[in-house]
ZAMARGU-4260 file (C-alpha; in steps of 0.2 Angstrom, whole numbers, plus 5000, padded with zeros to 4 digits):
<rodrens>
0) 4869/4848/5170 | 4881/4862/5165 | 4893/4861/5150 | 4910/4857/5157 | 4917/4867/5142
5) 4916/4885/5141 | 4916/4892/5159 | 4923/4906/5169 | 4938/4904/5181 | 4953/4913/5187
10) 4970/4911/5180 | 4975/4902/5196 | 4961/4889/5195 | 4965/4886/5176 | 4983/4883/5180
15) 4979/4871/5195 | 4966/4862/5185 | 4975/4861/5169 | 4987/4849/5176 | 4974/4836/5180
20) 4963/4839/5165 | 4960/4825/5153 | 4960/4837/5138 | 4971/4852/5134 | 4962/4868/5137
25) 4965/4886/5131 | 4961/4901/5142 | 4956/4918/5137 | 4949/4933/5147 | 4943/4922/5161
30) 4935/4908/5151 | 4942/4890/5147 | 4940/4882/5130 | 4943/4864/5129 | 4953/4860/5113
35) 4942/4844/5111 | 4928/4856/5107 | 4937/4861/5091 | 4940/4848/5078 | 4954/4835/5081
40) 4970/4836/5072 | 4969/4829/5055 | 4983/4818/5047 | 4987/4833/5036 | 4988/4845/5051
45) 4999/4833/5060 | 5010/4831/5045 | 5012/4850/5042 | 5016/4854/5060 | 5028/4839/5061
50) 5037/4844/5045 | 5039/4862/5052 | 5046/4856/5068 | 5058/4843/5060 | 5065/4857/5048
55) 5068/4869/5063 | 5074/4857/5076 | 5092/4856/5071 | 5094/4875/5069 | 5085/4878/5085
60) 5096/4866/5095 | 5112/4874/5087 | 5106/4891/5092 | 5101/4886/5110 | 5083/4889/5107
65) 5068/4879/5113 | 5056/4872/5100 | 5039/4866/5105 | 5026/4856/5096 | 5008/4859/5102
70) 5010/4854/5120 | 5018/4869/5127 | 5007/4884/5133 | 5010/4902/5128 | 5006/4913/5142
75) 5001/4931/5138 | 4998/4941/5154 | 4994/4957/5145 | 4979/4948/5136 | 4975/4937/5151
80) 4977/4922/5140 | 4985/4905/5138 | 4986/4896/5121 | 4994/4880/5113 | 5002/4886/5097
85) 5005/4872/5084 | 5024/4876/5084 | 5033/4889/5095 | 5051/4894/5095 | 5059/4903/5109
90) 5077/4909/5110 | 5075/4920/5125 | 5084/4911/5139 | 5078/4923/5152 | 5059/4920/5150
95) 5046/4907/5153 | 5044/4893/5165 | 5042/4874/5164 | 5024/4876/5162 | 5023/4891/5149
100) 5033/4901/5137 | 5031/4920/5137 | 5043/4927/5124 | 5042/4917/5107 | 5051/4923/5092
105) 5041/4912/5080 | 5023/4905/5081 | 5014/4894/5069 | 4996/4889/5068 | 4990/4876/5056
110) 4972/4881/5051 | 4957/4870/5049 | 4940/4875/5045 | 4934/4875/5063 | 4949/4885/5070
115) 4953/4897/5055 | 4942/4911/5062 | 4949/4910/5079 | 4967/4909/5073 | 4966/4923/5060
120) 4957/4935/5070 | 4958/4933/5089 | 4974/4924/5091 | 4983/4934/5077 | 4979/4951/5086
125) 4986/4944/5102 | 5001/4935/5095 | 5007/4950/5084 | 5006/4961/5099 | 5020/4951/5108
130) 5036/4961/5108 | 5047/4946/5106 | 5038/4939/5091 | 5048/4940/5075 | 5037/4929/5064
135) 5019/4923/5065 | 5012/4912/5051 | 4996/4902/5049 | 4995/4889/5036 | 4979/4882/5029
</rodrens>
């Protein structure tokens, strides 16, 4: 039996199957990575992300921005990738879709021992190349 986790697929197949998937999956360069393969969120991770979201929420609403907490995909066509940042702020009203944002101004990743290398190396390089991005932070 093959591992249902890390397998190659097209962007179209990823998007079609993500809707029906029982777990969130990230997509990078043709491969799908189930988020359950990484450590689940700890109480601390959840609290930090929640505090950041709660602090930003009233300001985002006042400015007409969209603020997402871990459940909205970030689509990066230039890197052939989709990720689920822990917190994402988007103030560009002309971009994105109901299924994925494309022009975040702020991205936050809460680090854990199992995700720190991926977040600090792979995702950092892709995130900081986004023309819209004004701030990226990772928090341990």
